[in-house]
PAKOL-664291 format. One line per field, with one value per residue (C-alpha): residue in three letters; residue number from 1; x, y, z; chain. Coordinates in steps of 0.25 Angstrom, whole numbers, padded with zeros to 4 digits. Last residue first. Layout:
<rs>
code: c(Ala|...)
pos: c(NUM|...)
X: c(X|...)
Y: c(Y|...)
Z: c(Z|...)
unit: c(A|...)
</rs>
This chain:
<rs>
code: c(Ala|Asn|Ser|Cys|Val|Glu|Glu|Ile|Gly|Ala|Ser|Leu|Glu|Leu|Ser|Pro|Gln|Asp|Phe|Lys|Gly|Ser|Thr|Val|Pro|His|Ser|Pro|Asp|Ser|Leu|Pro|Arg|Pro|Asn|Glu|Ala|Leu|Glu|Glu|Gln|Leu|Met|Ile|Met|Lys|Asp|Leu|Ser|Lys|Gln|Met|Asp|Ala|Pro|Leu|Lys|Ser|His|Leu|Gln|Asp|Leu|Asn|Glu|Lys|Ala|Arg|Val|Leu|Asn|Asp|Thr|Asp|Gly|Gly|Asn|Glu|Ser|Leu|Ala|Ala|Leu|Met|Leu|Val|Ser|Ala|Ala|His|Ser|Leu|Asn|Met|Cys|Glu|Arg|Gln|Thr|Leu|Asp|Asn|Ala|Thr|Val|Pro|Ser|Ala|Leu|Met|Ala|Leu|Val|Val|Gly|Trp|Met|Val|Met|Leu|Thr|Lys|Lys|Met)
pos: c(124|123|122|121|120|119|118|117|116|115|114|113|112|111|110|109|108|107|106|105|104|103|102|101|100|99|98|97|96|95|94|93|92|91|90|89|88|87|86|85|84|83|82|81|80|79|78|77|76|75|74|73|72|71|70|69|68|67|66|65|64|63|62|61|60|59|58|57|56|55|54|53|52|51|50|49|48|47|46|45|44|43|42|41|40|39|38|37|36|35|34|33|32|31|30|29|28|27|26|25|24|23|22|21|20|19|18|17|16|15|14|13|12|11|10|9|8|7|6|5|4|3|2|1)
X: c(-0374|-0386|-0384|-0369|-0368|-0378|-0374|-0360|-0361|-0370|-0361|-0350|-0358|-0362|-0346|-0342|-0352|-0349|-0334|-0331|-0339|-0327|-0331|-0330|-0318|-0310|-0306|-0316|-0308|-0317|-0316|-0298|-0288|-0281|-0273|-0268|-0277|-0288|-0287|-0285|-0300|-0306|-0301|-0304|-0317|-0318|-0312|-0326|-0334|-0330|-0329|-0342|-0347|-0337|-0346|-0340|-0337|-0321|-0318|-0321|-0306|-0302|-0313|-0307|-0294|-0298|-0305|-0293|-0284|-0292|-0294|-0279|-0277|-0285|-0294|-0292|-0286|-0298|-0308|-0321|-0313|-0308|-0323|-0327|-0315|-0316|-0332|-0330|-0320|-0331|-0343|-0334|-0331|-0345|-0348|-0338|-0345|-0359|-0352|-0354|-0361|-0353|-0347|-0358|-0365|-0373|-0389|-0390|-0392|-0401|-0409|-0411|-0416|-0424|-0432|-0431|-0440|-0448|-0453|-0454|-0465|-0472|-0473|-0478)
Y: c(-0132|-0133|-0120|-0121|-0124|-0115|-0103|-0107|-0108|-0094|-0085|-0090|-0088|-0075|-0070|-0076|-0070|-0056|-0056|-0051|-0041|-0030|-0024|-0034|-0042|-0030|-0027|-0014|-0007|-0001|-0014|-0013|-0019|-0031|-0039|-0052|-0052|-0048|-0058|-0071|-0066|-0066|-0078|-0085|-0077|-0087|-0100|-0099|-0097|-0109|-0118|-0113|-0119|-0133|-0134|-0134|-0145|-0149|-0133|-0133|-0136|-0126|-0116|-0114|-0112|-0100|-0093|-0098|-0091|-0081|-0076|-0074|-0068|-0055|-0051|-0049|-0039|-0026|-0034|-0041|-0053|-0056|-0055|-0065|-0073|-0070|-0074|-0088|-0091|-0087|-0095|-0107|-0109|-0107|-0116|-0127|-0126|-0126|-0142|-0141|-0149|-0148|-0161|-0168|-0173|-0189|-0186|-0197|-0186|-0177|-0188|-0191|-0178|-0177|-0191|-0185|-0172|-0182|-0190|-0177|-0173|-0185|-0185|-0170)
Z: c(0042|0035|0027|0028|0012|0007|0014|0012|-0002|-0002|0006|-0004|-0016|-0014|-0009|-0021|-0030|-0025|-0024|-0038|-0038|-0042|-0029|-0020|-0025|-0027|-0044|-0042|-0031|-0019|-0010|-0010|-0016|-0011|-0023|-0017|-0005|-0014|-0024|-0013|-0009|-0021|-0023|-0009|-0013|-0026|-0021|-0009|-0020|-0028|-0016|-0013|-0028|-0026|-0013|0000|0010|0003|0004|0018|0025|0012|0018|0032|0028|0018|0031|0040|0030|0026|0041|0041|0028|0033|0020|0005|0004|0001|0010|0004|-0001|0012|0019|0010|0013|0029|0026|0020|0031|0039|0031|0028|0043|0048|0037|0043|0056|0054|0047|0033|0022|0009|0009|0011|0024|0021|0025|0037|0046|0036|0034|0050|0051|0039|0043|0060|0053|0043|0057|0065|0056|0055|0070|0069)
unit: c(A|A|A|A|A|A|A|A|A|A|A|A|A|A|A|A|A|A|A|A|A|A|A|A|A|A|A|A|A|A|A|A|A|A|A|A|A|A|A|A|A|A|A|A|A|A|A|A|A|A|A|A|A|A|A|A|A|A|A|A|A|A|A|A|A|A|A|A|A|A|A|A|A|A|A|A|A|A|A|A|A|A|A|A|A|A|A|A|A|A|A|A|A|A|A|A|A|A|A|A|A|A|A|A|A|A|A|A|A|A|A|A|A|A|A|A|A|A|A|A|A|A|A|A)
</rs>
């Protein structure tokens, strides 16, 4: 028991002494990231690119977190933003074969984004 407590104490001290990396996000930052990504994904699922006010706030939140995100996650976010902006410029129904969801363009970025959020926020 005493040995287990010593090991646990060592782990706690090591965690406290570990430098915070650029990819470490606070719980609030993870919540903001998840919300902003959800707004982007829902916008890409819509026919017209989503609600402009919500998208502006979501993109502002993402800009604030940009430097803390891994490069591959930034690319996934950029792809999702591109899909949303393309849809806002050229609205079309889900039944249209060129809609990002129907064409399959939505699938990979949304999976990458979800996995990225899980990865960077797993310790928050």
